[in-house]
Structure formats: C-alpha cells, structure tokens
C-alpha positions as CSV (number, residue, x, y, z in Angstrom):
1,X,81.4,39.5,67.2
2,X,84.4,37.0,67.4
3,X,86.0,35.1,70.0
4,X,89.6,35.8,71.4
5,X,90.9,32.9,69.4
6,X,89.6,34.5,66.1
7,X,86.4,32.3,65.6
8,X,83.0,33.7,64.9
9,X,80.2,33.8,67.3
10,X,77.6,31.3,66.2
11,X,74.5,33.3,67.6
12,X,75.5,36.2,65.7
13,X,75.8,33.9,62.6
14,X,72.4,32.7,63.2
15,X,71.0,36.1,63.7
16,X,72.5,37.4,60.3
17,X,70.9,34.2,58.6
18,X,67.3,35.1,60.2
19,X,67.7,38.7,59.0
20,X,68.7,37.6,55.7
21,X,65.4,35.2,55.4
22,X,63.3,38.2,56.5
23,X,64.7,40.5,54.0
24,X,64.3,37.9,51.2
25,X,60.6,37.7,52.1
26,X,59.8,41.3,52.4
27,X,61.0,41.2,48.6
28,X,64.8,42.3,48.8
29,X,67.5,40.3,47.2
30,X,71.0,39.8,48.5
31,X,73.9,40.1,46.1
32,X,75.6,36.6,45.4
33,X,78.8,38.3,46.4
34,X,77.8,38.8,50.0
35,X,76.9,35.2,50.3
36,X,79.4,33.6,52.8
37,X,80.3,29.9,53.6
38,X,77.6,27.4,52.9
39,X,74.6,29.5,53.4
40,X,71.8,28.5,51.2
41,X,70.6,31.0,48.7
42,X,66.9,31.8,49.0
43,X,64.5,33.1,46.6
44,X,61.1,33.2,47.0
45,X,58.2,34.3,44.6
46,X,54.9,34.9,46.2
47,X,52.3,33.6,43.7
48,X,48.7,35.3,43.8
49,X,45.9,32.9,44.6
50,X,43.3,32.2,41.8
51,X,39.7,32.7,42.5
52,X,36.7,31.1,40.8
53,X,36.1,33.8,38.4
54,X,39.7,33.1,36.8
55,X,39.0,29.4,36.2
56,X,35.4,30.3,34.7
57,X,37.0,32.9,32.6
58,X,39.3,30.3,31.1
59,X,36.9,27.8,30.5
60,X,34.8,30.4,28.5
61,X,37.7,31.3,26.3
62,X,38.4,27.5,25.6
63,X,34.8,26.8,24.6
64,X,34.8,30.1,22.5
65,X,37.9,28.7,20.7
66,X,36.7,25.4,20.1
67,X,33.5,26.7,18.5
68,X,35.1,28.9,16.1
69,X,37.6,26.0,15.0
70,X,34.4,23.8,14.6
71,X,32.7,26.3,12.7
72,X,35.7,26.9,10.5
73,X,36.2,23.4,9.6
74,X,32.6,22.7,8.8
75,X,32.8,25.9,6.4
76,X,36.0,24.5,4.6
77,X,34.5,21.1,4.2
78,X,31.2,22.3,2.7
79,X,33.2,24.6,0.3
80,X,35.3,22.0,-0.9
81,X,32.4,19.3,-1.4
82,X,30.4,22.0,-3.3
83,X,33.7,22.9,-5.6
84,X,34.2,19.0,-6.2
85,X,30.5,18.6,-7.1
86,X,30.5,21.6,-9.2
87,X,33.5,20.5,-11.1
88,X,32.2,17.0,-11.5
89,X,29.1,18.3,-13.0
90,X,30.8,20.4,-15.5
91,X,32.8,17.5,-16.7
92,X,29.9,15.2,-17.1
93,X,27.2,17.8,-18.1
94,X,27.5,17.4,-21.9
95,X,27.1,13.6,-21.6
96,X,24.1,13.7,-19.5
97,X,22.4,16.3,-21.8
98,X,23.0,13.9,-24.8
99,X,21.5,11.0,-23.1
100,X,18.3,12.7,-21.7
101,X,17.9,14.0,-25.4
102,X,18.2,10.5,-26.4
103,X,15.9,9.2,-23.9
104,X,13.2,11.8,-24.9
105,X,13.4,10.8,-28.6
106,X,13.2,7.1,-27.5
107,X,10.1,7.8,-25.5
108,X,8.4,9.8,-28.3
109,X,9.2,7.3,-30.9
110,X,7.8,4.4,-28.7
111,X,4.6,6.2,-28.0
112,X,3.9,6.5,-31.5
113,X,4.7,3.1,-32.8
114,X,3.2,0.1,-31.2
115,X,4.9,-3.0,-31.4
116,X,2.7,-6.0,-32.8
117,X,2.1,-9.2,-31.0
118,X,3.9,-11.0,-33.6
119,X,7.3,-9.4,-33.2
120,X,10.2,-11.5,-32.2
121,X,10.9,-12.5,-28.5
122,X,14.2,-10.9,-28.5
123,X,12.7,-7.5,-29.6
124,X,10.0,-7.8,-27.1
125,X,12.2,-8.2,-24.1
126,X,14.3,-5.2,-25.3
127,X,11.3,-2.9,-25.7
128,X,9.7,-4.2,-22.5
129,X,12.8,-3.1,-20.8
130,X,12.9,0.2,-22.6
131,X,9.3,1.0,-21.6
132,X,10.0,0.4,-17.9
133,X,12.8,2.6,-17.9
134,X,10.9,5.3,-19.9
135,X,8.0,5.1,-17.5
136,X,10.6,5.5,-14.4
137,X,12.4,8.3,-16.0
138,X,9.5,10.4,-17.5
139,X,6.5,9.7,-15.0
140,X,6.7,13.3,-13.7
141,X,6.4,15.0,-17.3
142,X,4.1,12.4,-18.9
143,X,0.6,12.9,-19.1
144,X,-2.3,10.2,-18.4
145,X,-2.7,9.3,-21.8
146,X,1.0,8.7,-22.5
147,X,1.2,6.7,-19.4
148,X,-1.7,4.7,-20.4
149,X,-0.1,4.0,-23.8
150,X,3.2,2.9,-22.3
151,X,1.4,0.6,-20.2
152,X,-0.6,-0.9,-22.9
153,X,2.8,-1.4,-24.8
154,X,4.2,-3.2,-21.9
155,X,0.9,-5.5,-21.9
156,X,1.3,-6.2,-25.4
157,X,5.0,-7.0,-25.2
158,X,4.0,-9.8,-22.8
159,X,1.3,-11.1,-25.1
160,X,-1.6,-9.7,-23.2
161,X,-3.9,-7.4,-24.9
162,X,-5.1,-4.4,-23.4
163,X,-8.8,-5.3,-23.7
164,X,-7.9,-8.6,-21.6
165,X,-8.1,-6.4,-18.3
166,X,-11.9,-5.8,-19.2
167,X,-12.6,-9.4,-20.1
168,X,-10.8,-10.4,-17.0
169,X,-12.9,-8.0,-14.9
170,X,-16.3,-9.0,-16.5
171,X,-15.6,-12.6,-16.1
172,X,-15.0,-12.2,-12.3
173,X,-18.2,-10.2,-12.3
174,X,-20.2,-13.0,-13.9
175,X,-18.4,-15.7,-11.8
176,X,-19.3,-13.9,-8.7
177,X,-22.9,-13.5,-9.9
178,X,-23.1,-17.4,-10.5
179,X,-21.7,-18.1,-7.2
180,X,-23.9,-15.9,-5.2
181,X,-27.0,-17.6,-6.6
182,X,-26.0,-20.5,-4.2
183,X,-25.4,-18.1,-1.0
184,X,-28.3,-16.6,1.2
185,X,-27.7,-14.3,3.9
186,X,-29.5,-15.0,7.2
187,X,-30.4,-12.2,9.6
188,X,-29.9,-13.8,13.0
189,X,-32.0,-12.8,16.0
190,X,-30.8,-13.3,19.5
191,X,-32.9,-14.6,22.3
192,X,-33.9,-11.4,23.5
193,X,-35.5,-10.6,20.0
194,X,-33.7,-7.4,19.6
195,X,-29.9,-7.7,18.6
196,X,-29.2,-9.1,15.4
197,X,-26.4,-10.2,13.1
198,X,-25.9,-11.4,9.6
199,X,-24.4,-14.9,8.7
200,X,-23.6,-16.5,5.2
201,X,-25.3,-19.9,4.3
202,X,-24.8,-22.1,1.6
203,X,-27.8,-23.5,-0.3
204,X,-27.3,-27.5,-0.2
205,X,-30.9,-28.6,-1.3
206,X,-34.5,-27.2,-2.1
207,X,-37.7,-28.5,-2.9
208,X,-41.5,-28.3,-1.7
209,X,-40.9,-24.7,-0.9
210,X,-38.2,-25.3,1.5
211,X,-34.4,-24.5,1.1
212,X,-31.7,-26.4,3.1
213,X,-29.0,-24.3,4.1
214,X,-25.5,-25.1,5.5
215,X,-23.2,-22.7,7.7
216,X,-20.4,-23.2,10.3
217,X,-21.7,-20.2,12.2
218,X,-23.3,-21.0,15.7
219,X,-27.1,-20.6,15.3
220,X,-28.1,-23.5,17.6
221,X,-30.0,-21.1,20.4
222,X,-31.2,-18.2,18.0
223,X,-33.8,-17.8,15.3
224,X,-33.6,-15.7,12.0
225,X,-34.9,-15.0,8.6
226,X,-33.8,-14.5,5.1
227,X,-35.2,-11.6,2.9
228,X,-35.8,-12.0,-0.7
229,X,-37.2,-9.3,-2.9
230,X,-38.0,-7.1,0.5
231,X,-39.9,-10.2,2.0
232,X,-38.7,-12.2,4.9
233,X,-39.0,-15.7,5.4
234,X,-38.4,-17.9,8.5
235,X,-35.5,-19.9,9.1
236,X,-35.1,-22.6,11.7
237,X,-32.3,-25.1,13.1
238,X,-32.7,-28.8,11.8
239,X,-29.3,-30.2,12.9
240,X,-26.0,-29.6,14.2
241,X,-22.9,-31.4,13.9
242,X,-21.3,-31.4,17.6
243,X,-17.9,-32.2,16.3
244,X,-17.2,-29.9,13.3
245,X,-20.0,-27.2,14.1
246,X,-21.6,-27.4,10.9
247,X,-25.3,-26.5,11.2
248,X,-28.2,-27.1,8.9
249,X,-31.2,-24.6,8.5
250,X,-34.2,-24.7,6.9
251,X,-35.8,-21.7,5.2
252,X,-39.7,-21.9,4.8
253,X,-40.2,-20.1,1.1
254,X,-43.6,-21.7,0.6
255,X,-45.1,-18.3,0.0
256,X,-42.2,-17.1,-2.3
257,X,-42.8,-16.5,-6.1
258,X,-41.9,-19.4,-8.1
259,X,-39.2,-17.4,-10.4
260,X,-37.7,-16.1,-7.1
261,X,-37.1,-19.9,-6.1
262,X,-35.9,-20.7,-9.6
263,X,-33.1,-18.2,-9.4
264,X,-31.7,-19.9,-6.3
265,X,-29.2,-22.6,-7.3
266,X,-27.4,-25.4,-5.3
267,X,-23.6,-24.9,-6.0
268,X,-21.8,-28.1,-7.2
269,X,-19.2,-29.5,-5.0
270,X,-15.7,-29.5,-6.5
271,X,-12.8,-31.7,-5.9
272,X,-10.9,-30.0,-2.9
273,X,-7.9,-32.4,-3.4
274,X,-7.1,-31.0,-6.9
275,X,-6.6,-27.5,-5.2
276,X,-2.9,-26.9,-5.5
277,X,-0.6,-24.0,-4.1
278,X,-0.7,-21.2,-6.6
279,X,-4.5,-22.0,-7.8
280,X,-6.7,-18.8,-8.0
281,X,-9.7,-19.1,-5.8
282,X,-12.8,-16.9,-4.8
283,X,-14.0,-16.4,-1.4
284,X,-17.6,-15.1,-0.4
285,X,-19.5,-14.7,2.7
286,X,-19.2,-12.4,5.8
287,X,-15.5,-11.7,5.2
288,X,-15.4,-8.0,6.0
289,X,-17.7,-7.7,9.0
290,X,-20.9,-8.0,6.8
291,X,-22.5,-10.5,4.7
292,X,-22.3,-10.6,1.1
293,X,-18.7,-9.5,0.9
294,X,-16.2,-11.4,-1.5
295,X,-12.5,-11.7,-2.1
296,X,-10.4,-13.2,-4.8
297,X,-6.9,-14.6,-4.1
298,X,-4.4,-17.6,-4.5
299,X,-3.7,-20.7,-2.6
300,X,-0.6,-20.4,-0.4
301,X,-0.6,-23.9,1.3
302,X,-2.2,-26.9,2.5
303,X,-1.8,-29.0,5.7
304,X,-3.4,-31.9,7.3
305,X,-4.7,-31.4,10.7
306,X,-6.8,-33.4,13.2
307,X,-8.6,-30.7,14.4
308,X,-11.7,-32.7,14.8
309,X,-12.2,-36.0,16.5
310,X,-12.5,-39.3,14.5
311,X,-11.2,-37.8,11.2
312,X,-8.2,-35.8,9.4
313,X,-8.9,-32.6,7.6
314,X,-7.2,-30.6,5.1
315,X,-6.8,-26.8,5.7
316,X,-6.6,-24.9,2.5
317,X,-4.6,-21.5,3.4
318,X,-4.8,-18.5,1.2
319,X,-3.3,-15.1,0.7
320,X,-6.5,-13.1,1.6
321,X,-7.3,-11.4,4.8
322,X,-10.3,-11.8,7.0
323,X,-9.3,-9.8,10.3
324,X,-12.6,-7.7,10.0
325,X,-14.8,-11.0,9.6
326,X,-17.1,-12.1,12.4
327,X,-16.0,-15.2,14.0
328,X,-19.4,-16.7,13.3
329,X,-20.0,-14.8,10.0
330,X,-19.4,-17.9,7.8
331,X,-18.1,-18.2,4.4
332,X,-17.2,-20.4,1.4
333,X,-14.4,-21.1,-0.9
334,X,-14.9,-21.7,-4.7
335,X,-12.7,-22.3,-7.5
336,X,-12.7,-20.7,-10.9
337,X,-15.4,-23.2,-12.1
338,X,-17.6,-22.0,-9.4
339,X,-17.4,-25.2,-7.5
340,X,-17.3,-25.4,-3.9
341,X,-14.0,-26.4,-2.7
342,X,-13.9,-25.4,1.2
343,X,-15.9,-24.1,4.1
344,X,-14.2,-20.8,5.7
345,X,-13.1,-21.2,9.2
346,X,-12.3,-18.2,11.1
347,X,-10.2,-18.8,13.8
348,X,-9.1,-15.1,14.5
349,X,-5.7,-15.3,13.1
350,X,-6.6,-12.8,10.3
351,X,-5.7,-15.4,7.3
352,X,-8.4,-16.7,5.4
353,X,-8.3,-20.4,5.4
354,X,-11.0,-23.0,4.7
355,X,-11.5,-26.8,5.5
356,X,-11.5,-28.9,2.4
357,X,-14.9,-30.0,1.4
358,X,-14.0,-33.5,0.4
359,X,-13.2,-34.2,4.1
360,X,-16.8,-32.9,5.1
361,X,-18.8,-34.3,2.2
362,X,-19.9,-37.6,4.4
363,X,-21.2,-35.2,7.3
364,X,-22.9,-32.9,5.0
365,X,-24.9,-35.6,3.2
366,X,-25.9,-37.1,6.5
367,X,-27.2,-33.9,7.6
368,X,-28.9,-33.1,4.3
369,X,-30.9,-36.4,4.4
370,X,-31.5,-36.2,8.3
371,X,-29.5,-39.1,9.2
372,X,-27.1,-39.3,12.2
373,X,-23.5,-40.2,12.2
374,X,-21.7,-42.5,14.6
375,X,-19.4,-41.0,17.0
376,X,-16.2,-42.6,18.4
377,X,-14.4,-39.7,20.2
378,X,-10.7,-40.0,19.5
379,X,-8.0,-37.9,18.3
380,X,-5.6,-40.0,16.6
381,X,-2.6,-40.2,14.0
382,X,-1.9,-43.0,11.2
383,X,0.7,-45.3,11.6
384,X,2.1,-46.5,8.0
385,X,3.6,-49.7,7.6
386,X,7.0,-48.2,7.3
387,X,6.6,-46.3,10.4
388,X,5.5,-49.3,12.2
389,X,8.6,-51.5,11.0
390,X,10.9,-48.6,12.0
391,X,9.4,-47.8,15.4
392,X,8.6,-51.1,16.4
393,X,4.7,-50.2,16.5
394,X,1.6,-51.9,15.2
395,X,0.0,-50.7,12.0
396,X,-3.2,-48.7,12.6
397,X,-4.4,-45.5,14.1
398,X,-2.3,-44.3,17.2
399,X,-4.7,-42.6,19.9
400,X,-3.3,-39.4,21.2
401,X,-6.3,-38.3,23.0
402,X,-9.9,-39.7,24.0
403,X,-12.9,-37.1,24.5
404,X,-14.7,-37.1,27.6
405,X,-18.0,-39.0,27.8
406,X,-17.5,-40.5,24.3
407,X,-18.3,-44.0,23.3
408,X,-14.4,-44.6,23.1
409,X,-14.1,-43.3,26.8
410,X,-16.9,-45.4,27.8
411,X,-15.3,-48.6,26.1
412,X,-12.0,-48.0,28.1
413,X,-10.0,-46.9,25.1
414,X,-6.7,-45.2,26.3
415,X,-4.1,-42.8,24.8
416,X,-1.5,-45.2,23.4
417,X,-3.8,-47.6,22.0
418,X,-3.6,-48.6,18.3
419,X,-6.9,-49.0,16.6
420,X,-7.0,-51.7,13.8
421,X,-10.9,-52.5,13.4
422,X,-14.3,-51.6,14.2
423,X,-17.0,-54.2,14.1
424,X,-14.2,-56.5,12.2
425,X,-14.0,-54.0,9.4
426,X,-10.4,-52.8,9.0
427,X,-9.7,-49.2,10.3
428,X,-6.0,-48.5,9.9
429,X,-6.3,-45.2,8.3
430,X,-8.6,-42.2,8.9
431,X,-10.3,-42.6,5.8
432,X,-11.2,-46.3,6.7
433,X,-12.2,-45.2,9.9
434,X,-14.5,-42.5,8.8
435,X,-16.1,-44.7,6.3
436,X,-16.6,-47.4,8.8
437,X,-18.1,-45.0,11.2
438,X,-20.4,-43.4,8.5
439,X,-21.8,-46.8,7.5
440,X,-22.6,-48.0,11.1
441,X,-26.2,-47.8,12.0
442,X,-26.9,-46.0,15.1
443,X,-28.4,-49.0,17.1
444,X,-25.4,-51.2,16.5
445,X,-23.0,-52.0,19.3
446,X,-19.3,-50.9,18.7
447,X,-16.6,-53.6,18.9
448,X,-13.2,-51.9,18.7
449,X,-10.1,-53.9,18.0
450,X,-7.1,-52.4,19.2
451,X,-3.4,-53.2,19.9
452,X,-2.4,-52.3,23.6
453,X,1.2,-52.4,24.8
454,X,1.5,-55.2,27.6
455,X,4.9,-55.5,29.2
456,X,7.1,-56.1,26.3
457,X,4.6,-56.5,23.2
458,X,1.4,-55.5,21.9
459,X,-1.5,-57.5,22.5
460,X,-4.7,-57.5,20.5
461,X,-7.8,-56.9,22.5
462,X,-11.5,-55.8,21.6
463,X,-13.6,-53.1,23.6
464,X,-17.3,-52.8,23.4
465,X,-19.3,-49.4,23.3
466,X,-22.8,-48.4,22.4
467,X,-23.0,-46.4,19.4
468,X,-23.7,-42.6,19.9
469,X,-24.5,-40.0,17.3
470,X,-22.4,-36.9,16.6
471,X,-25.4,-34.8,15.0
472,X,-28.1,-33.3,17.3
473,X,-31.3,-32.9,15.9
474,X,-33.7,-30.1,16.7
C-alpha cells in the first residue's frame, strides 16, 4: 500500500521481506527478476548433521587404503629385488662355476702333494694362504682325514712338524710330573674336627723322617695330614710370617717307606727377576677349587707393589684364570725349567698372579731354619737421588704409613719421615732396608736414622726402638 504522495509503506515492505525469508527457509527460491531495490538475495542450504558412525566409517576406509598401498609397495620392491638378483646371478654364474672348479682342483692337488720343509719361503707363504682359504671354503665338504692333512701341511709350511704336537704334549706331561714331586696336598681339619679342605704346599726341606712344607694358606689354628700311598701322616704348624702370611708346616713321615721319601724332592728356586712378559710358565696347586690342578700360560705383566710392610715385592701377572680357586688353597708358579719363580696369591680378582720368589727368599730361609726376622713396620717408597734433587727431598725411604703397635710406631716414626739408616748402616733403598733387618739380631736395639721436615728444612734425628720379630713360632 502506498501513501498519497506515491511513496511505499515501510511496514508492508518489511512484511514482504520477512515473507521472503520464510519462503527461502522452507526451500523455495525467488526468481532474481522479483528482487527489488537493495534487498539482499538470501540462499541457504541446510547441511545434515554428521554423527560418530560417519567419522568411524571414514577412518576405516582411510586405514584400509593405507594398508593396500603399503602391501602393493612391498610386493613391488620385493619383485624388483629378486629380478635384479636373478639377472646378476645369470651374468656371473659362469665365472663362479669356473672359480669353484679351479678351487676344487687346487684342494685335490694340495692334499695329494705335501710341500717339504726345505721349500722356499715365498712358496711356503703362498701355499699357506691357499691352505687357509681351502679350509675355510671346503670345511663343510672335507672329511676328517682331509682336514687333518690340510692342518699338517699348514704346520709344515711354518716349519713345524706334525709330530711336534705330540712331543710338546709329552714334554708338558713330563714337566708336570717333575714339578709335582715337590708338591704335597694337605688335608686340613678345622677345630671342630669334621669339616675339611685341601691346600697345596711346597716341599722346602726334608731330613730325619720329617718334611718342611711352605704355603700361603691360613693354617695357623687348624690341624691336618698328608696322604702317601693311602697312609696318612700328621702335619703341624711350626711358624708363620705375620707380614706376608707365609706358613711353615712340618709333616712327620718317620713311619713312611724310604722309597716313598726318595720320590719327594725339593724344587729348585729360580731367578724370578729373569721372568719377562711373554714367557711361558706353569701354575700348580689348588687352582680349580681342588688341590692337584695345574695350568700352563703366559706372563702378561710385572709390577712392583708395597703390599707388605718393610719390603717391596714384584707381582707376576699371567693370562691364566683362578676364579674357581679357594682363597686359601695355595699354589706355585714354575718356569719351563721346573724352577720355582713365584708363590700364587689369590686375591679374589680371578686373575692368576704370583709374588716373585726373589723377594721372599730371605723370609723363606729364616722360616726353614727356625729363625726369626726383625720387624720395623712401615710402608715406604724409595726416593732416588734424581727424585730428591727434583723435589727438594732427602734421599732415602719415604714413610707413607706406620703400622700400629710396630717398633716404628713405638719409636715415634711418622708418615713423611725419610729413613736413611738402621743401626748406622745405610738403608736408603728397600733392598738395603731388607738386608739390614735380615741381618739384625732379635736382641738388638734398633737405632733408626731419619730425616724429618722441620720448619724450612730436613733435620737428621735418631729414634730408638726394641727389636721385634715378625715370625710367630708354634
């Protein structure tokens, strides 16, 4: 409806717009020609609401498509790889067959013709290489005899006769037999008289029906016996070195047959200073958890340690294992001449090592003769002349630690002091200190000459202590 002046009624116009909107929402569309003025064209599309089933279906379809694509790619790659390998094999098959036939002929030729020991070095080296390759390539088809022949040829090419293996084995057996004539296994009875174990001991002396035995096993509070030809003989402790743990035993074999005693021998003491890395050595004793076991191996190292008071001691390391050995089982190290070069010390590390016998000879001699040995009671380190000049120290034995209740402790010796003499005799090295103490009588008073740091310089003073023995007698 229009006003008299010709203008439109705005209410009607608004009503028409509302009607247009309602018709559009109900799905009707107006023709564009019916739009008038600046009325916006409204076109809506009602989208259906998605539920969870729809999204689940889409996810399943996507996953299935991914699996199909993955399988397709895998099959394609596998097919291409097999095709490439087949072409490669076809191209090289003839050459490989020819090489295999040549190698087989080479093996047949070498197994029927043994090279002599006098062949040239070049030919031996080439043939050795051929033998190793043939053994590796044909080991699945060669029989035992053929393999033994190849091994024999390899040994001959190195200048080693096949019979040398048997000779080596017989030599080792003979050496073991000679060494074990100087070893006696002692059955140890505990204080309750029931439980027992076995320790290995070294024969260090014999005479008058008695045999002196040495071990590093703790035997001080126990009793035991040795068995010879099914007869048991009592063993008792005669002395123990309180520093190293070396123990001297005595076996009463007065009732034993003279022929049996004749078979028991005192091993020779070797020069442990001549034992070097790479030397072959033999160990025997309680090495595998039972007495009478033996091993053969190589020296892998040597080191000087101050494990014991008043002395330095070399430790000889080997590539042998003693993890199963009893800690107090005892054992000994010999060179290939059958000479004793070390006493095995089982510290629980599993590596077989031994204390050098040269460093223990003085103690062993005193114990065998029933004599005591003067004890000072210090852990020290040698200070050479060069070290003294470089560090502004006095030349002598630098005291690192003083053992409690030792003569050195009673005399007032302190860590940091430098020992230069004992009873007026020079003692500026570990060897000199050991020799002076070894030649000092038990009743002698010890006068210890030391250099002690005082304010800005070393001052020489003397300390006095009563001599005390390190070997306990029983």
